[in-house]
C-alpha positions as CSV (number, residue, x, y, z in Angstrom):
1,X,54.9,-17.4,2.4
2,X,54.2,-14.3,3.7
3,X,50.3,-13.4,3.7
4,X,48.3,-10.4,4.1
5,X,44.6,-10.4,5.0
6,X,43.4,-7.2,2.9
7,X,39.6,-7.2,4.2
8,X,38.3,-8.9,7.2
9,X,35.5,-8.0,10.0
10,X,37.2,-9.6,13.3
11,X,35.3,-7.3,15.3
12,X,32.2,-9.5,14.2
13,X,30.4,-11.2,17.0
14,X,31.3,-14.7,15.2
15,X,34.8,-14.0,16.4
16,X,33.9,-12.8,20.0
17,X,34.6,-16.2,21.9
18,X,37.7,-17.2,19.9
19,X,39.6,-14.2,18.5
20,X,43.2,-15.2,20.1
21,X,42.8,-18.6,18.4
22,X,41.9,-17.2,15.2
23,X,45.0,-14.7,15.4
24,X,47.0,-17.7,16.1
25,X,45.9,-19.6,13.2
26,X,46.4,-16.9,11.0
27,X,50.2,-16.5,12.3
28,X,50.7,-20.3,11.8
29,X,49.3,-19.8,8.3
30,X,52.0,-17.1,7.8
31,X,49.4,-14.3,8.0
32,X,51.9,-11.3,8.5
33,X,49.5,-8.4,8.5
34,X,45.6,-8.5,8.9
35,X,43.5,-5.3,7.4
36,X,40.4,-5.0,9.7
37,X,37.9,-2.9,8.1
38,X,35.3,-0.9,9.9
39,X,31.8,-0.1,7.9
40,X,30.3,2.5,10.0
41,X,30.9,5.0,13.1
42,X,30.5,2.4,15.7
43,X,32.6,-0.2,13.8
44,X,35.5,2.3,13.0
45,X,36.0,3.0,16.6
46,X,36.1,-1.1,17.4
47,X,38.5,-1.5,14.9
48,X,40.8,1.1,16.0
49,X,40.3,-0.7,19.5
50,X,41.1,-4.3,17.8
51,X,44.2,-3.0,16.4
52,X,45.6,-1.8,19.7
53,X,45.7,-5.6,20.7
54,X,48.5,-6.2,18.5
55,X,49.5,-3.4,16.7
56,X,52.2,-5.2,14.4
57,X,49.8,-7.9,13.0
58,X,46.5,-6.0,12.9
59,X,45.8,-2.7,11.0
60,X,43.0,-0.5,10.5
61,X,40.8,0.2,7.4
62,X,38.2,2.8,8.3
63,X,35.2,3.7,6.2
64,X,31.4,3.9,5.6
65,X,29.6,0.9,4.0
66,X,27.4,2.5,1.3
67,X,24.2,0.8,2.6
68,X,25.0,2.6,5.8
69,X,25.7,5.6,4.5
70,X,22.4,5.6,2.5
71,X,20.1,4.0,5.0
72,X,19.6,1.0,2.8
73,X,18.9,-2.7,3.6
74,X,21.1,-5.4,2.3
75,X,18.7,-6.4,-0.5
76,X,18.3,-2.8,-1.9
77,X,21.8,-2.6,-3.0
78,X,21.5,-3.5,-6.8
79,X,23.9,-6.3,-6.2
80,X,23.4,-10.3,-6.6
81,X,22.4,-11.7,-3.4
82,X,23.3,-15.5,-2.4
83,X,20.4,-16.5,-0.2
84,X,20.9,-19.9,2.0
85,X,24.5,-21.2,3.0
86,X,27.4,-20.9,0.5
87,X,29.1,-24.3,-0.2
88,X,32.7,-23.0,0.7
89,X,34.2,-26.3,-0.8
90,X,32.8,-25.6,-4.3
91,X,33.3,-21.9,-4.0
92,X,37.3,-22.5,-3.4
93,X,37.0,-25.1,-6.1
94,X,35.8,-22.3,-8.4
95,X,38.6,-19.9,-7.0
96,X,41.2,-22.5,-7.7
97,X,40.0,-23.3,-11.4
98,X,39.9,-19.7,-12.3
99,X,43.2,-18.3,-10.4
100,X,44.8,-17.4,-13.6
101,X,42.1,-14.8,-13.8
102,X,42.1,-13.8,-10.2
103,X,43.9,-10.8,-8.7
104,X,42.6,-10.8,-5.2
105,X,40.1,-12.8,-2.7
106,X,38.4,-10.9,-0.4
């Protein structure tokens, strides 16, 4: 199976110490392209630098996140907010249960 990750933030601090292993696991899982998303001018520059590390696998998606463009806090967007940790197993089960109605998962 050939997979494409169409939205991620590999420049997030959580990946700082193990980015190479993250990319290797993605390759082993069948991921052929990873689209790294920039959200503001600083992140956009970081994304372009990341893409240079492996231009065959990594591609850039640059932009301005509405929160940054408008100077808003995350809780001012008007979108639903989830507080506390997310139960990933339960959420993945929800995705599986509704897979016929889902076009993409980001």
